[in-house]
C-alpha positions as a printed Julia matrix, in Angstrom:
68×3 Matrix{Float64}:
  -4.89  -10.63   18.17
  -3.58  -10.24   14.62
  -0.89   -8.08   13.12
  -1.53   -4.3    12.97
  -1.23   -2.55    9.64
   1.64   -0.08    9.18
   0.04    1.94    6.36
  -3.38    3.51    5.99
  -5.6     4.5     3.09
  -4.11    7.5     1.32
  -0.52    6.84    2.39
   2.13    7.11   -0.36
   4.42    4.09   -0.67
   6.72    2.41   -3.15
   8.16   -1.04   -3.63
  11.44   -1.64   -1.86
  12.7    -2.95   -5.22
  11.81    0.34   -6.95
   9.1     1.52   -9.28
   6.52    4.34   -9.16
   5.02    5.96   -6.1
   1.71    4.33   -5.22
  -1.23    5.3    -3.01
  -2.76    2.83   -0.57
  -6.32    2.29   -1.83
  -7.36   -0.27    0.79
  -6.05   -2.18    3.77
  -6.96   -5.79    3.09
  -8.69   -7.68    5.93
  -9.75  -11.26    6.42
 -13.43  -11.66    5.5
 -14.5   -13.39    8.71
 -12.12  -12.06   11.39
 -11.75   -8.51    9.96
  -8.1    -8.63   11.0
  -5.35   -7.23    8.78
  -4.36   -9.82    6.18
  -0.85   -8.48    5.61
  -1.55   -6.98    2.18
  -2.67   -3.73    0.65
  -4.36   -2.7    -2.56
  -2.35    0.12   -4.15
  -2.95    2.29   -7.17
  -0.6     4.41   -9.33
  -0.37    6.04  -12.73
   1.61    4.38  -15.51
   1.76    7.34  -17.81
  -1.91    8.36  -18.12
  -3.23    4.9   -17.26
  -4.41    4.24  -13.7
  -3.12    0.85  -12.56
  -3.54   -1.14   -9.33
  -2.33   -4.21   -7.59
  -2.09   -6.08   -4.25
   1.22   -6.05   -2.37
   2.42   -7.61    0.93
   3.4    -5.14    3.6
   6.98   -6.46    3.67
   7.52   -5.33    0.05
   6.51   -1.69    0.67
   8.25    1.33    2.15
   6.85    4.79    2.88
   7.64    7.7     0.59
   8.87   10.64    2.62
   8.26   14.01    1.0
  10.66   16.81    1.92
   9.01   19.86    3.51
   8.42   22.7     1.07
């Protein structure tokens, strides 16, 4: 059995090294086994431009919003 993903689609994360808050767009899975590949596709806004990229789970941390 493969590794289980920590984050799910819609979760807000950021890089451990800093940068903008990003939303998990997809949990990447191996084509044949359908097991978690260890990476996520994330999207974020850079000004008004929507950007996206693939990131390994080890480079991401959750963004915790304070209760209103």
